[in-house]
C-alpha positions in Angstrom: -26.9 2.2 94.5 -29.3 1.5 97.3 -28.5 -2.2 97.7 -25.7 -1.5 100.1 -28.3 -0.6 102.7 -30.0 -4.0 102.5 -30.6 -6.2 105.6 -29.5 -9.8 105.7 -32.6 -10.8 103.7 -31.8 -8.4 100.9 -34.6 -5.9 101.9 -33.9 -2.2 101.9 -36.2 0.0 104.0 -36.5 3.7 103.4 -35.3 4.3 107.0 -32.2 2.1 106.6 -31.4 3.8 103.3 -31.8 7.3 104.9 -29.6 6.3 107.9 -27.0 4.8 105.5 -27.0 7.9 103.3 -26.6 10.2 106.3 -23.6 8.1 107.6 -22.0 8.1 104.1 -22.5 11.8 103.8 -21.0 12.5 107.2 -18.0 10.3 106.3 -17.4 12.2 103.0 -17.9 15.6 104.7 -14.4 15.7 106.1 -14.6 19.2 107.5 -18.1 18.5 109.0 -19.7 21.7 107.8 -22.8 20.0 106.3 -21.9 20.7 102.7 -19.5 18.8 100.5 -17.0 21.3 99.0 -15.2 20.9 95.7 -12.3 18.9 97.3 -14.6 16.5 99.1 -16.7 16.0 96.0 -13.6 15.4 93.9 -12.3 12.8 96.4 -15.6 11.0 96.6 -16.0 10.9 92.8 -12.5 9.5 92.4 -13.3 6.8 95.0 -16.6 5.9 93.2 -14.8 5.7 89.9 -12.1 3.5 91.2 -14.7 1.3 93.0 -16.7 0.6 89.8 -16.1 2.7 86.7 -18.8 0.8 84.8 -21.7 2.0 87.1 -20.0 5.2 88.4 -22.5 7.9 89.4 -20.6 11.1 90.1 -21.7 13.7 92.6 -22.6 17.0 90.8 -23.6 20.3 92.3 -26.8 20.7 90.3 -27.9 23.6 92.4 -24.7 25.5 91.7 -24.4 26.4 95.3 -20.7 25.8 95.5 -21.2 22.7 97.6 -23.5 19.7 97.8 -25.7 19.6 100.9 -27.3 16.4 102.3 -30.6 16.9 100.4 -28.9 17.2 97.1 -26.6 14.2 98.0 -29.5 12.0 98.8 -31.8 13.0 95.9 -30.7 10.4 93.4 -30.9 7.5 95.9 -34.3 8.7 97.0 -35.6 9.0 93.5 -34.4 5.5 92.6 -36.0 4.1 95.8 -39.3 5.7 94.8 -39.2 4.3 91.3 -38.4 0.8 92.5 -40.9 0.8 95.4 -43.9 0.2 93.1 -46.2 -0.9 95.8 -45.3 2.1 98.0 -44.7 0.1 101.2 -41.4 1.9 102.0 -39.2 -1.1 101.5 -37.5 -2.7 98.5 -37.5 -6.5 98.3 -35.0 -8.4 96.3 -37.6 -8.8 93.5 -38.1 -5.0 93.4 -34.3 -4.4 93.4 -33.8 -6.9 90.6 -37.1 -7.1 88.6 -37.3 -10.2 86.4 -34.2 -11.9 87.9 -36.2 -14.7 89.6 -38.5 -15.1 86.6 -35.9 -16.1 84.1 -36.3 -19.7 83.2 -35.1 -21.8 80.3 -37.6 -23.7 78.2 -37.8 -27.5 78.7 -37.3 -27.9 74.9 -34.7 -25.6 73.4 -36.7 -25.6 70.1 -39.8 -24.4 71.9 -39.6 -20.8 73.2 -43.0 -21.1 75.0 -41.4 -23.3 77.6 -43.9 -26.1 77.0 -42.6 -29.7 77.0 -44.0 -31.9 74.2 -43.4 -35.2 76.0 -41.4 -38.3 75.1 -38.4 -36.4 73.7 -39.7 -36.7 70.1 -39.2 -33.5 68.2 -42.7 -33.8 66.6 -44.4 -33.9 70.0 -46.1 -37.3 69.5 -45.9 -39.9 72.3 -43.0 -42.4 72.2 -43.6 -45.3 69.8 -46.5 -43.7 67.9 -44.5 -42.9 64.7 
């Protein structure tokens, strides 16, 4: 959701996200009244669903105001940013955006889930030629 605001290094700053959210909102706000009406919301939700139905996140008028203003529009992205920005530095690194992705490794020995290699390729872990 916030990754689309990343720079070439994959870092998303709060400022870049805010600028991107505002530009996106302004694009969706076809009549430029500062509030997304039912037709604008329906069109955006249809676009999001067609783009990626698996991760589709619809716009919803949670405040029941009859339209969605920028604050309500940006709330989900801001909340996600705050949850991912664990060190509170105002930017999301690729590691923060994808926790655990870089840490996934395969064990040297498929029979050993600890990732330790027991040397020599012998399944019992003894040095070659000592059997």
